[in-house]
C-alpha positions as CSV (number, residue, x, y, z in Angstrom):
1,M,0.0,0.0,0.0
2,D,1.5,3.3,-1.0
3,D,-1.4,5.6,-0.3
4,S,-1.0,6.9,3.3
5,G,1.9,9.2,2.7
6,G,3.9,7.4,5.3
7,G,4.8,8.5,8.9
8,E,8.3,8.9,10.2
9,V,8.2,6.2,12.9
10,S,9.4,2.7,12.7
11,S,7.4,0.7,15.3
12,T,4.0,0.8,16.9
13,G,4.8,-0.7,20.3
14,S,4.6,2.5,22.4
15,K,2.4,4.6,20.1
16,K,-0.8,6.3,21.3
17,V,-3.8,6.2,19.0
18,A,-6.8,8.3,19.8
19,I,-10.0,6.2,19.1
20,V,-13.0,8.4,18.2
21,P,-15.9,6.1,17.3
22,G,-18.4,9.0,16.9
23,D,-22.0,8.5,16.1
24,G,-24.4,6.3,14.0
25,I,-22.5,3.3,12.5
26,G,-19.2,4.8,13.6
27,P,-18.9,2.8,16.8
28,E,-19.8,-0.4,14.9
29,V,-17.2,0.0,12.2
30,I,-14.4,1.2,14.6
31,K,-15.1,-1.9,16.7
32,S,-14.6,-4.0,13.6
33,A,-11.4,-2.1,12.7
34,L,-10.0,-2.7,16.2
35,A,-10.8,-6.4,16.1
36,V,-9.0,-6.8,12.8
37,L,-6.0,-4.9,14.1
38,E,-5.9,-7.2,17.1
39,A,-6.1,-10.3,14.8
40,A,-3.3,-8.9,12.7
41,G,-1.0,-8.6,15.8
42,A,-1.0,-4.8,15.9
43,R,0.0,-3.3,19.2
44,F,-0.6,0.3,20.4
45,E,-2.1,2.2,23.3
46,Q,-5.7,3.1,22.8
47,I,-7.0,6.5,24.0
48,P,-10.8,6.5,23.7
49,L,-12.5,9.9,23.3
50,E,-16.2,10.8,23.1
51,I,-16.6,13.3,20.3
52,G,-19.9,13.8,18.3
53,L,-23.6,14.1,18.7
54,S,-23.8,12.0,21.9
55,R,-21.3,14.3,23.5
56,W,-23.3,17.4,22.3
57,K,-26.5,16.0,23.8
58,R,-24.9,15.5,27.1
59,T,-22.8,18.6,27.4
60,G,-23.9,21.0,24.7
61,E,-20.6,20.7,22.8
62,V,-19.4,18.2,20.2
63,M,-15.7,18.5,21.2
64,A,-14.1,20.2,24.2
65,E,-10.7,22.0,24.2
66,E,-9.5,19.2,26.5
67,D,-10.3,16.7,23.7
68,L,-8.2,18.6,21.3
69,R,-5.2,18.7,23.7
70,T,-5.5,15.0,24.1
71,L,-5.5,14.5,20.4
72,K,-2.4,16.6,20.0
73,K,-0.6,14.3,22.5
74,C,-1.5,11.2,20.5
75,D,0.5,9.9,17.5
76,C,-2.6,9.7,15.3
77,I,-6.4,9.3,15.3
78,L,-8.7,6.5,14.2
79,F,-12.0,8.1,13.5
80,G,-15.5,6.7,12.9
81,A,-18.2,9.2,11.8
82,I,-20.1,12.0,13.3
83,T,-23.8,13.0,13.0
84,T,-24.3,16.8,12.6
85,P,-26.0,18.3,15.7
86,P,-29.2,20.2,15.1
87,D,-27.5,23.5,16.0
88,P,-27.3,26.5,13.5
89,N,-24.0,27.5,15.1
90,Y,-22.4,24.1,14.6
91,R,-19.0,24.0,12.9
92,S,-17.8,20.7,11.5
93,V,-15.5,18.8,13.9
94,L,-13.6,17.3,11.0
95,L,-13.0,20.7,9.4
96,R,-11.8,22.1,12.7
97,L,-9.5,19.1,13.2
98,R,-8.1,19.4,9.7
99,R,-7.3,23.1,10.4
100,E,-6.1,22.8,14.0
101,L,-3.8,19.8,13.2
102,D,-3.0,21.2,9.7
103,L,-4.1,17.8,8.1
104,Y,-3.6,19.3,4.6
105,A,-3.6,16.1,2.6
106,N,-6.7,13.9,2.2
107,I,-5.6,10.7,0.6
108,R,-8.4,8.5,-0.7
109,P,-7.4,5.2,-2.5
110,F,-10.0,3.4,-4.6
111,R,-9.5,-0.3,-5.3
112,S,-11.7,-3.0,-6.8
113,K,-10.9,-6.1,-8.9
114,D,-10.3,-4.0,-12.0
115,L,-9.5,-0.5,-10.7
116,D,-6.7,1.1,-8.6
117,F,-6.4,4.9,-8.4
118,I,-6.0,7.5,-5.7
119,I,-7.7,10.9,-5.2
120,V,-5.4,13.4,-3.4
121,R,-7.6,16.3,-2.0
122,E,-6.3,19.6,-0.6
123,N,-7.9,19.6,2.9
124,T,-7.6,23.0,4.5
125,E,-8.4,25.6,1.8
126,G,-10.9,26.1,-1.0
127,L,-14.6,26.6,-0.3
128,Y,-14.2,24.8,3.1
129,S,-12.0,27.6,4.5
130,G,-14.8,28.6,6.8
131,L,-14.9,32.2,5.6
132,E,-18.6,32.9,5.1
133,E,-21.2,35.6,5.5
134,V,-24.7,34.2,5.9
135,G,-27.7,36.6,5.5
136,A,-31.5,36.4,4.9
137,E,-31.2,37.6,1.3
138,E,-27.6,36.8,0.3
139,S,-24.9,34.6,1.5
140,R,-21.2,34.4,0.5
141,T,-18.4,31.8,0.9
142,L,-14.9,32.8,0.1
143,R,-12.8,30.3,-1.9
144,V,-9.2,30.5,-0.8
145,I,-6.5,29.1,-3.0
146,T,-2.8,29.8,-2.0
147,R,0.5,28.9,-3.6
148,R,1.6,27.3,-0.4
149,G,-1.4,25.1,-0.1
150,S,-1.3,24.1,-3.8
151,Q,2.4,23.4,-3.7
152,R,2.4,21.1,-0.7
153,I,-0.6,19.1,-1.9
154,A,1.1,18.7,-5.3
155,E,4.2,17.5,-3.6
156,K,2.2,14.9,-1.7
157,A,0.5,13.7,-4.9
158,C,3.8,13.5,-6.7
159,D,5.2,11.4,-3.7
160,L,2.3,9.0,-4.3
161,V,2.9,8.6,-8.0
162,G,6.1,6.8,-7.3
163,E,6.2,3.7,-9.5
164,R,2.6,4.4,-10.7
165,R,1.9,5.9,-14.1
166,N,1.0,9.6,-13.9
167,L,-0.7,12.5,-12.2
168,T,-3.9,14.2,-13.3
169,I,-4.4,17.7,-12.1
170,V,-8.2,18.3,-11.7
171,H,-9.4,21.9,-11.8
172,K,-11.9,24.4,-13.3
173,S,-9.6,27.2,-14.3
174,N,-11.6,28.0,-17.4
175,I,-14.3,29.4,-15.1
176,L,-12.7,29.8,-11.7
177,H,-9.7,32.1,-12.0
178,S,-8.5,31.1,-8.6
179,D,-7.9,27.7,-10.0
180,R,-5.3,29.1,-12.4
181,L,-2.9,29.4,-9.4
182,F,-3.7,25.8,-8.4
183,L,-3.1,24.5,-11.8
184,K,0.1,26.4,-12.5
185,T,1.5,25.4,-9.1
186,C,0.8,21.8,-9.6
187,Q,2.2,21.8,-13.0
188,D,5.4,23.5,-11.8
189,V,5.8,20.9,-9.0
190,A,5.2,18.0,-11.3
191,R,7.8,19.3,-13.9
192,R,10.4,19.8,-11.1
193,R,9.7,16.4,-9.8
194,L,10.0,14.8,-13.2
195,V,6.4,13.3,-12.8
196,A,4.4,12.6,-15.9
197,Y,1.2,14.6,-15.7
198,D,-1.9,15.8,-17.5
199,D,-4.8,18.1,-16.4
200,M,-8.5,17.9,-16.8
201,L,-11.6,20.0,-16.0
202,V,-13.5,18.7,-13.1
203,D,-16.7,18.1,-15.1
204,A,-14.7,16.1,-17.6
205,A,-13.0,14.2,-14.7
206,A,-16.4,13.4,-13.3
207,Y,-17.6,12.1,-16.7
208,N,-14.4,10.0,-17.2
209,L,-14.7,8.5,-13.7
210,V,-17.9,6.9,-14.9
211,I,-17.1,5.9,-18.5
212,N,-13.3,5.2,-18.3
213,P,-12.0,5.1,-14.8
214,K,-9.0,3.0,-15.8
215,R,-7.4,6.1,-17.4
216,F,-6.8,7.6,-13.9
217,D,-3.9,6.8,-11.6
218,V,-3.3,9.6,-9.1
219,L,-5.6,12.6,-9.2
220,V,-4.9,15.9,-7.3
221,T,-7.5,18.5,-6.8
222,T,-9.0,21.2,-4.6
223,N,-11.1,20.7,-1.5
224,L,-14.7,20.7,-2.7
225,F,-13.9,18.9,-6.1
226,G,-12.1,16.1,-4.2
227,D,-14.9,15.7,-1.8
228,I,-17.5,15.3,-4.6
229,L,-15.3,13.2,-6.9
230,S,-14.5,10.8,-4.0
231,D,-18.1,9.9,-3.5
232,E,-18.5,9.3,-7.2
233,A,-15.4,7.1,-7.2
234,A,-16.9,5.1,-4.3
235,G,-20.0,4.5,-6.4
236,V,-17.9,3.4,-9.3
237,I,-16.0,0.7,-7.3
238,G,-19.2,-0.4,-5.6
239,S,-20.0,1.3,-2.3
240,L,-19.0,4.1,0.1
241,G,-18.5,1.3,2.7
242,L,-15.4,0.0,0.9
243,C,-13.4,3.2,1.0
244,A,-10.8,4.4,3.3
245,S,-9.0,7.8,3.8
246,A,-6.0,9.4,5.5
247,N,-5.8,13.0,6.5
248,I,-2.1,13.7,6.7
249,G,-0.1,16.7,8.0
250,Q,3.5,17.3,9.0
251,S,3.0,16.1,12.6
252,Y,-0.4,14.6,12.9
253,A,-2.6,12.1,11.0
254,L,-6.3,11.1,11.1
255,F,-7.7,8.0,9.5
256,E,-11.4,7.4,8.7
257,P,-13.8,5.6,6.3
258,I,-15.2,8.2,3.8
259,H,-18.8,7.2,4.5
260,G,-21.0,9.2,7.0
261,S,-22.6,8.1,10.2
262,A,-25.7,6.6,8.4
263,P,-28.0,6.8,11.4
264,D,-30.7,5.0,9.4
265,I,-28.8,1.7,9.6
266,A,-27.1,2.2,13.0
267,G,-27.5,-0.6,15.4
268,R,-28.7,-3.1,12.7
269,D,-25.4,-4.9,12.3
270,I,-25.5,-4.4,8.5
271,A,-22.9,-1.5,8.1
272,N,-20.0,-2.3,5.9
273,P,-16.9,-2.3,8.1
274,I,-14.3,-2.5,5.2
275,G,-13.8,1.2,4.9
276,A,-12.9,1.6,8.5
277,I,-10.7,-1.6,8.3
278,R,-8.9,-0.2,5.3
279,S,-8.4,3.1,7.2
280,A,-6.9,1.1,10.0
281,A,-4.5,-0.5,7.5
282,M,-3.5,2.9,6.2
283,M,-2.9,3.9,9.8
284,M,-0.5,1.0,10.4
285,K,1.5,1.9,7.4
286,W,1.8,5.5,8.5
287,L,2.9,4.2,11.9
288,G,5.7,2.3,10.3
289,N,4.2,-1.2,10.0
290,A,3.7,-1.7,6.3
291,E,3.6,-5.5,6.7
292,V,0.6,-5.4,8.9
293,A,-1.1,-3.1,6.5
294,K,-0.3,-5.4,3.6
295,R,-1.7,-8.4,5.4
296,I,-4.9,-6.6,6.4
297,E,-5.6,-5.6,2.7
298,A,-4.9,-9.2,1.6
299,A,-7.4,-10.5,4.1
300,V,-10.0,-7.9,3.0
301,Q,-9.5,-9.0,-0.6
302,K,-9.9,-12.6,0.3
303,A,-13.1,-11.9,2.1
304,L,-14.6,-10.0,-0.8
305,E,-13.5,-12.8,-3.3
306,E,-15.2,-15.4,-1.2
307,G,-18.5,-13.5,-0.9
308,K,-18.2,-12.2,2.6
309,K,-20.2,-9.0,1.8
310,T,-22.7,-6.8,3.5
311,P,-26.0,-5.8,1.9
312,D,-24.6,-2.6,0.3
313,L,-22.6,-4.9,-1.9
314,G,-25.5,-7.3,-2.6
315,G,-24.3,-9.7,0.1
316,S,-26.1,-11.4,3.0
317,C,-23.4,-11.1,5.7
318,N,-23.7,-8.8,8.6
319,T,-21.0,-6.5,10.0
320,R,-19.9,-9.1,12.6
321,Q,-19.6,-11.9,10.0
322,V,-17.5,-9.8,7.6
323,T,-15.2,-8.8,10.5
324,E,-14.9,-12.3,11.8
325,A,-14.1,-13.6,8.3
326,I,-11.3,-11.0,7.8
327,S,-10.0,-11.6,11.3
328,Q,-9.9,-15.4,10.7
329,Y,-7.9,-15.0,7.5
330,L,-5.4,-12.9,9.4
331,K,-5.1,-15.4,12.2
332,L,-4.4,-18.2,9.6
333,Q,-1.7,-16.0,8.1
334,L,0.0,-15.7,11.5
335,D,-0.3,-19.5,12.4
């Protein structure tokens, strides 16, 4: 797996991982991810934190300052999903964490039997910068694109190209003049890094993801475009429930499935745990244990090939059965 952007540490024995199950199906899929990590022989200290709707209902806040201080003392975060509180003043916890921890690179690998590509999304700027004016008759959101933000996400994307084929820079510079800075900066970085690249308008990229997804290898794009294209890509490979992500910065990292909290299926034992399990594998690679990450992905692939699938994939297995199957494959590898 070459998609996490790699951490600087070499072992996980004394590492602290913040465990944030969140809401809805979050606790179910994080429980599965932890069970699979245990079956794979991963060792680290778990620091559980209550962040999300349940915390808001109890205290009136989704996340306390104390929680943020605790997160900063951990090596990384394994995150489930959060349900948005019914509060007009609510600001997204994930957006806050991405800014506070400077998790500038959102790396989302998409794999199926026939497809293998990565979307690299700038995570701290664009239309998610939080600079908004909301009024009764008119509202405005400021789209922020900086050279620094564009350069460092382009560097991360070039890192990931590695032995792969090429980089596709996704933009809308024909209409959004702010994207001209993003496009030129990414082009400059790719040329300096001697990385083969092309570029594509975001609407053309959306079209090609459906009709010709094999043309893509590593895509780099801005915040909102990356968010939308990621969900489309999940549909192309079969389900949001299959897909993992890493939020990477210089000092911190957060790993999460790309799906939401799905409160409509929470507690029914039908949520697909694979996105969370693959996120845990990405975490292990970032923590320096690429072998565990590789074995987890192999066990996931074996489970899928043998039909251990939840209803979102047309299967009849529940969350527990898929988790147990993957865990059993891992235990057999270790025997």
